[in-house]
N, C-alpha and C positions, 0 to 999 in steps of 0.2 A: 582581798586575797583569801579570806575565809570563805567567801561564797564560792570562789573557784575551786578551793579544796573540797568543799562539800559537794560540789557538782561532780568532781572527778571521783570521789570515794563513795557517794551515795547512789549515784546513777549507774546504769548498766553500760556506761561508755567503754570500760576496760573489757567487760565480757564481750561486747559486740566486736570490739577491735581484735580480740584474740580469736573469736569465731571466724572473722573474715581472713585473718592470717592463716589459720589451720585449714579452712575450707579451700583457699586458694592453693595451698601446698598439697592437699589431698586430691584436688582436681587434677594437678599435674601427674600424680601417681596413677589415678584412673585412666588418664589419657595415654600414658606410656604403657600401662597394662593392656589397653584395647589395641594399641599399635602392635605390641608384641604377640597378642592373641590373634589378631587378623593376619599377621605375618606367617603364622603357622598353618593357615588355611591354604588349600591348594590354589595355585595360580591358574587363572583361566587360560593363559597363553601356553603354558607347558605342562599343566596338570601334574606338578610335583610338589610335595609338601615342602614348604620353605623352612630352612633352619637359619633364620636370621639371628645371630648371636649379638649383633649390635643393638637390635631392639630389646632383647632381654637384658643387655647391659644397661641400656637407658632406663628400662623399668627398675632395675636393681638400684641404680643410682638415684632415681627419684624416691624410692622407698627409704634409702639411707639418708638422703637430704631431708625428707619429711620427719623422720625420727630425730634427727639433729635439730631441725627447726623447732619441733615440738619441745624438746628438752630446753632449748634456749629460751623459748617463750615462757615455759613454765618456771624456770629458775630466774630469769631476769625480769619477768613481768607479773606473772600470777602470784608467785610466792611473796614478792615484796608488797604487792597490792593487798593481799589477804592480811599480811601482818599490819600494814599501815591502816587498813580498814578496821581491824580489831583494836588497834591502839587508839584511833581517834573516835571510833563509834563502837565502844564495847557492847557485846550482846547482853541481854538481860540475864540475871542470875537464874539458875534453875530453881524450880519450885512452882507453886501455884501463882497464877497472875493475880494482881491486886483486886480485880473486879470479882474473880472466883472466890478469893479469900474473904471478901466482904459478904458475898452472898452466903458462904458457909458460916460466918459469924451470925448473920441474921437468922439463918436456919437453926443454929444451936441456941440462940436466945429464945427463939419461939418454942423450941423443944423444951427448954427449962421452964418456961412459963406454963407448960401443960397444954399448950395448944388453945388456951382461952384468948382469942383475939377480940 
């Protein structure tokens, strides 16, 4: 069970899943916008600009659905994921990394010796 937890929290599985969900919803927004925009172009049959309110409504519906889906994904997936990741795999404390600190100690020791190596 620990290995599976590590797989879920350390890998990019959650990020990729969220990316696919958001990309799919955004694809619908782009499709509806394109349908609305092409509906405004003159029709070849009667050469009159179309005023298709249904296509604009579908576009507006897709935008609202996208925003709601993004909020749900953020609050139900991303936020708990980041809290769990921080809890199980805490980030390193701020400051200089251990290898840099060791190199600085060596430099300081060499400086106190007067550079006589």
